[in-house]
Each structure stands twice: as structure tokens, then as C-alpha cells.
N, C-alpha and C positions, 0 to 999 in steps of 0.2 A: 452601754455595756454593763454598768453597775445595776441599772434597772433590770437587765436580763438576769444577772447573777442573783439579785434579790428575789426576782420572780421565781426562778428555778428553786432556790433554797426554800422559800416560804411555801411555794406550791408543792414541793416534794414532802415537806413536813406535814402540811395540811392533808394532802392526799393519803399519806400513811396513817395519820391519826384519825381522820374521818373514817377510813376503811376499817381501822381497828375498833373505833368506838361503835360503828354501826354493827359490826360482827358481834362484838361483846354484848351490846344491848339487845340485839336480836336473839342471841343465845339466852340472855338473862330473862327477857320477856317471855320467850318460849318456855323456859324452865319454870318460871313463876306461874304462868298460866296453866301449865301441865300439873304443877304441884297443887294448885287450888282446886282444879277440876277433878283431879284424881282423889284428893282428900274428900270432896263432897260425894263423889261417886262411891268411894269406899264406905263412907258413912251410910249412905242409902242402901248399899248392898248388904252391909252388916245388919242394919235394921230389918231389911226384908227377909234375910235368912232367919232371924230370930222369930219373926211373925210366922213365917212358913213352917218352921220347925214346931212352934207352939200349936199351930193349927193341926198339923199332922199328928202330933203327940196327944192332944187333948180334945180336939173338936171334930176329928174326921169321921166319927161314927154318926154324926147328926147332920141335918140339912144346913148348907152354907148360909142360907138366908136367915135362919133362926139364930145362927151363931155370930152374925155380923156385929151385933151390939156388944157381945162379949169381947170380940177382937178389938173393937174400937175403945171400949172401956179400959181394957188391960194395957193398951199402948197409946192412950191419948196424951201421955206426958212427952211423947217424942216431938221434937221441934220440926215436924214435917207434916204435910198433908197426906193422910192415909185414905186410899179409896179401895173398896172391895167391889169386884166386878164379877158378874156371873158369866156363864158360858155364852150368853147372847151379846155380851159387850155392854150390858147395862150396869150403871153404878147403883149398887144396892146398899152401899154404906160409904159415908164421907165424914171424916173427922172435922171438916170445916163446914159441912152442910151447904156446899155451894154447887155441887154437881149431881146431887141425888136424882136418880131416875133418868139421867142422860145416857145416851149411847155414844161412847167415846170411840173415835176412829184412829187413835195414835198407834204408831207402828210397834211400840214396846208392849202395848196391851195385846195386840195380835200375836206377837211372839210368845207372850206368857200363856195365852189361851191355847197356843199350839204346843205347849210343853217346854218351851225354851225361856230363857231369861232375856228380858228386853231392856234396851237403853234408849233414852230420848233426851236430846238437848235441842231446844228451839223456843218458838214463841207459843204462848197460850192462844188457842184458837178464838177465845172470847175476849180476853183482856189484852192480848198482845204482849203480855209480860214474858220476859225471858225466864226459862225454867229448865230444870233437869229432873228427869223421872227415871225410876227403876222399877220394873214390874217382874213379879215372880209367880209362877203357878202355885195354886193351892190344891193339894191332892188328898183324896180319901182312898179307901180300899178299892173302890170301883174305878179310880182314875182321877183325872183332872176335873174339878168341880168349879173352878173359877180362878181369879187372880187377885193378888194384892199389889196395889200400885203406890209407890212412895214418891212424892213430888216435893221439891223445894224451889223457892224463887232464887234466881241468879242476879236479881237487880242489885242487891247490896254487894255481892261478890264482884259483879262487873264494875260497880262504882269504885270499889276498893282497888281493883286491878287497874282501872283507868288512872286513878291517882298515882299508883305505883309507876305506871308507864310514863305519866307526865313528869314525875320526879326524876326518873331515869333519863328521859329525853332532855330535861333541863340540865341535869348533871353532865350529860354528853355534850350539850351545847357549851356549857361552862368550860369543860375540858378542852373542847376545840378552840374556844376563844383564848383560853390560857396558853395553849400550845401555839396559837397564832401570834400572840404577843411575845412568847419566848422565842419563836422562830424569827420574828422581826428583830428582836434584840440580838440574837445570835448572828443573823445576817449582817446587822450593823457592825458587830465586832469584827466581821471579816471585811466588809465593804469599806468602812471608814478608814481603816489602816491602808487598804489598797488605794483609796482616793488620795491619802496623804503621800504614799509612795509614788503615785502617778504624778502628783504635783511636783514632788521633789525631782523626779526623773525629767519632767518637762523643763524645770529650771536648769537642771544640769545640761539638757540638750541645747539650751540657749547660752551656755557658757558659764553659768554660775555654779562653779564646782565647790563653793564654800558651804552650800546647803547640805543637810544630812537628814536621813530618814529616821523616824523614831523607832528604837529597838526595844519597845516596852514589853514584848512577849517573847517566849522561848519556843514558839511554834514555827510552822513553815513560813508564816508572814514575817515573823521576827528574823528568820533566816534570810528571807528575801531582802529585808531592810539592811541586814548586815552585809549581804552580798553587794547590794547597791552602794552602800557606804564604802565598802572595800574597793569597789570598782572606781568610785569617785577619787578615793585616795590614790589608787594606782594611776588614774588619769592625771591627777594633779602632780604626782611624782614624775610621770612621763613628760608632762608639760614643763615641769621644772628642769628635768634632764634635757629635754629638747632645747629649751632656751639656753641652758648652760652649754649644750653641744653646739648650738648655732654661734654662741659667743666664742666658744673655744675653737671651733673650726674656722671661724672668721679670723681669729687671731693667728691660728696656726697657718692658714693659707696666706694671710697678709705678710707674714715674715719672709717666707721664701720668695713670694711674688715681688715684694719690695726689694729683696736682695737681687733677684734676677733682673728686675727693671733697672735698678741702680747700676749694676754692672753692664747691662746692655747699653745704657746711656754713656757709661765710662768708656766702654770699648768703641762706641761710635766716634768718640772724640780722641781716641788713642792713635798715635802715629804707628805705622806698620813696623817701624824698627824697634818699638818698645815691646820686645818679646816677653819679658817677665810679667808685665802688667796683663798682656793678652793671655798668657798661659794661666795666670792666677784667676783672671776673670772667667775664662772658659771652664776651669776646674770648679769654681764656686757655682756657676750656672748649672753645670752638670750635676753637682752635689745637691743643689736645691731642687732640681728637676726630679732627681731620684726620690727626694723626700716627698715631693708632691705626688709622685707616682705611687709611693708606698701608702700615703693617706687614701688615695683613690682606691687602691686595691683593698685596703681595710674596709672601706665603705661598701665596696662591691661584695666582698666576702660576707660582711654582716647582712647586707640586703638579701643575698642568696640564702643564707642560713635561716633568717627570719621568715622568708617567703616560701620555705620548704622546697626551693628549687635547687638546693645544693645537693650534689651527688659526689660521693667519694669513689675512687677507683682502687679497690683493694687488690693487693698482690702479695705473694709470699716474699718477705724481705727479712734480712738479718738486722734485727733491731740494735744489736750491739755495734755493728758497723755504722749504722745511721747515727747513733749517739756519738761515736768517735768522730764522725765527720762534723757534727755540730760543735763538738768540743774544739776541734782544730780551727774551725771557722771563728769561734768567739775567743779563743785563747789570746790572740794578739791584742784585742781590745782590752781584755782584763789586764794584760801586762802594762798597757799604756796608762790604765787607770790606777795601777799599783795595787791590784786585787789578786789574790792567789786563787786560781781556778783549778780545782782538783777533779779527777775522774776515777771512780772505783768500780770497774766492771771487769768481768772475765773476758779473756780473748776468744773463748769458744763461741762459735756462732749460735744465735738464738733466733729462730724463725717465727714470725707472726704474720697473720693476714692483715695488712695495713695499707693505707694510702701513704706512701713514703713522703710525698711532697707535703701533705697536710700535717703529718706528725712532725716532720722537720720544722714546719712553720710554727707549730705549737712550742717545740723545744727552744727555738731561737727567740720566740716572743717571751717565754718564761725566763730564759737566761738574760735577755735584754732588760727585763724588769729588775732582776736581781742585781745586775750591774749598775742600773740607774740608782738603786736605793741602798747600795753598799758603799761605804766610804773607803778611801784609800787605806790599805793595810788590813782590810777585811778579807774574809774567806768565803768561797762558794764551792760547795762539793756536789758532784754529780754521781749518783749511785743507782744501782738497779737491784731487783730481786723479785720474788714471787710472794703472793699472799692469797688468802681465801676470803671470799665474801659470800655468805649464805651458801657454802659448800661449792662455790664456783671459783676456779683458780684464775688469778689475774697476774699479769706481769706488770711490775711498777717501775717507774722512773722517778727518782726523788732529787729535787734541787733544794739544797739547804744552804742558806746564806746567813751572814752575821750582820745584816743591814739594820735599818732603823725600825723594822717591824711594822705591824698594822694594828691599830687600836681595835678593841673588841666591838665597838659600835660600828666600825666600818667593815668588819670581817664578812658579814653577811651581805654586804652591798657591792663589794669590789668586782664581783662577776657580772654585775648589772650593766646594761648598755649605757654608754656615755658617762659612766661614773668615773670620776677622777678624785682620788683620795686627797686628804689634806697635804700629804707629803709630795703630791704630784703637781701642786699648784704652779710651781716654778719650772716645770719640765715640759718638754714637747710631748705631743700625743693628744688623741681625741677621745680617749676613754673607751676604746673598743677592743683592745688587745685581749684582755682576759675573757671578755664576753665571747669573742670569736674562738679563742682557744677552748673554752668550755664547750661551745657548740661543736667544734671539731672532734673533741674527745668523746662527747655523747654520741656523735654520728658513728663512732666505732664501737658503740656499746660500752664505753668506758666511763670512768669517773675522774673528775678533776677535784682534788682535795687540797685545801689551803689551811694551814695552821700557822699562827703567828703570835708573837708576844712583843709588845712595844719595847724598843730598845735592845732586844735580844735576837732579833732575826726572824726569818720566815722559812717555812718548809712547805714546798709545793710538790704534790705527788700526782703523777699521771698514771692511772691504773687502766690497763688494757686487757680484755679477756683473752685467754690463751686459746679458747675454742670459739671461733666465730665463722 
């Protein structure tokens, strides 16, 4: 996989840079070649114009052959070969004395003798040397009498151009190699961290959750490492909670089962006339069976909520009436514990679209927690009202107690699954009540808000949307 990523990264960089370098160098080579050739052509043309104008102005009244020497003498300082050609195409004057008397067949000469200006770039017919020539017609009053041809060698120019091209190619190759090395380095900065993260994930998959990925960068790979580490933390936390849950549920199940088994054995040995023992045993067995049933129901509810298989059945119901029913149900327990349970709601009906069974379950669970953690002589107050959250109106149910409260470090954990706070270590329960309650409220589109201060009590607020 990593070879594939490296190959794609390096290949992409190389393709782009090679294409760029080739295009730039092709443009530069073409521009340089055009510049040199245009400059040489322009020089030949200017020199030819001067000679042609000189001939027309000063020598056109006499025979071209007799004036050839004068032309060559006047312009012999020019760094080119000057050839004077008559109408037959014969060279009647040559500044280098190499082609005198020859009949030249070059296309530029034919164009000049026809009255046009001619250009030629190619090889010399005799020496094979690369050259450039520019021919211009020479005119008298009677018309065209010949042509002047200006020729320069391109050998030195071509050599200079080849050197320039070579330097450009070497520079391009150097750039490509540099980009190749940079792309290898960049690909390694991506692939090596991915390799480390892969090794860490493999270790985690084998059960070693203590390993952590290096979060040295702040890019997407660093984010991936942080996400993987967070996942490991969550798995570790879940494993810890699972182990605590197994330990807790084992303890919680063992207590009623031991009680049931003990009383079953006691009843087996009890004489039929011992009615009080039988009555007490049946009562305890029934009580412990209800306790087991409640635990199983909590686990089933939690499983359904977590598995997204949970469905609520909403109907229009009087929330005030529902709260009053819960109050009446829990009032006797509060009296037995010596706790003052108050209710502050209006008698006027207030209708909401809710699953009455599930909201009742939430309220009973929250009041049960308040009763567990409030000492005798304490107060619990149940009140209602409305509030706005982001311009949406909510109906709230607040349960305020004067219990032991919750420490700040536990406040963000108590709604987690299987979490049992420090104050709950000696109490029954498997740590699912608040998690289930939070899930039930969320399924109604609501919010379960908990605020607490150690030693001063806890405020739990159920907020349900009025429009649902």
C-alpha cells in the first residue's frame, strides 16, 4: 500500500515537473533560437539596404561591372561576405575572393534578380558550412542590373546555441532530480507517520491499548493520530467500565440470588404451620425477584437505546398530571426516609407530545437517585416551567435536592454507561439509570441537564420541546 502511495505521489510530482520543464525549455529554446536568427537576419538586411541605397544613389549611372570594385572597397569593413551578381547569376565581385566567376543557383539570388528580396538559411553547396544569406536587387534607371548578396557563417552561432541548449537541458535535468528528491522526502513525511499509525493500530487490534500514535504534526495525519489515540482512550475507558460493570452486576445479581436461594432452602425445611416464616420468605423472594427484573429491564432498555432499536410511542398527554402521579408514587418512600418531598406545579393541564411511560420512567429514576443521595432531614423539590433554547420553547421539569452533591470531576461522567460515582459505591445499582434517562430524553428531542455542588445538593432538569 505504502509503495503505491509513494509511487503515486512521486509519479505525480515528476510528471508535473517534467511536463513543466519540457514546456518551459521548449519555449526558451525556441525564443533564443528565434532571437539569434532574427538578429543576424536583421543585421544582413540592414547592411544590404545600405549597399543597395548607396548603389542607387551614387553608382546607378554606370555599368555594374565597372562599379563592383568601388562597392566592395567601400563596404569591405563589414563582417560578412559580400557578393555582387549580374543578371546571368554570375559572381562578378566577392569580398572574400572565393566564388568569383561562379554561377550560383541559390533561391535568394533568383528572388533578388527577379526584383524581390531573398533569404536563405542552409548549407553551403561547396563547403557544407551552415550559413545565412540575404540578397537584394541593385537598380539603375533602366531597372534591375544585378544583385548584392550578404552571407554570414552560422557555425559559431550554432555552436553557441548548442551550448545554451545543453546548459538549459542540464538545468532541467537538475531541476527534475531536485524535485524527485523533494517528492521522495515529502512522500516519506506522509508515509512514515502512516506506517507508525498502522503499527500502532495493529498493536491495538491485538489488545495492546497502552500504545499511542505520535501526534507530532498539526495536519490531517496528526488529526488521524489524535483520533486513533482518542479511540484507544475510549476503548480503554469502555473496557474499564465493562470490567467494573461485570464486577458490579455480578455483585448485584449475587445478592438477590443468594437471598432467594437462602429463603428457598429455608422454606423447604419450614413446617406448614409456621405461617409467619413462610409469609416473610415469600415476601423477600418476591421483593428480590422484582429487583432482578428491574435490573434486566434496565439492561434491555440500555441495549435497545444503544442499538438504535428503541422506539418511543408519543401521544398527547397532560405532563402536570403525570408529574403528580410520580410525586404520589414516591411520596411514601420519602416519608419513610425522613425526607421532605415538595411539588410546585400549577393545577392547570399542560399537554405535550410524549411517551408517558418513558417520561414517567425518567422521573422515577431521577427521584430515586435524589432519595438515595439525600440524607434524612433533607429536602427534594419538584417544579416545572418553560424556557427558551436558541429561540425554541421548552417545558422543563426540575428536581432540586439538598443531598451530598456530585464532585466537578464526576459531573461530566455520570451520564456515561456503567458509571457509578464515588458516593454510589455502597448502594445498589449497575450504573445505567442516568445513561438510560439521558437517552430517553434525547429520543424526545430534549435535554437532560445536571448541575451540582459537593455538599450542597444537585439540580437535575429535564427539558422537553413544546413543539414536536
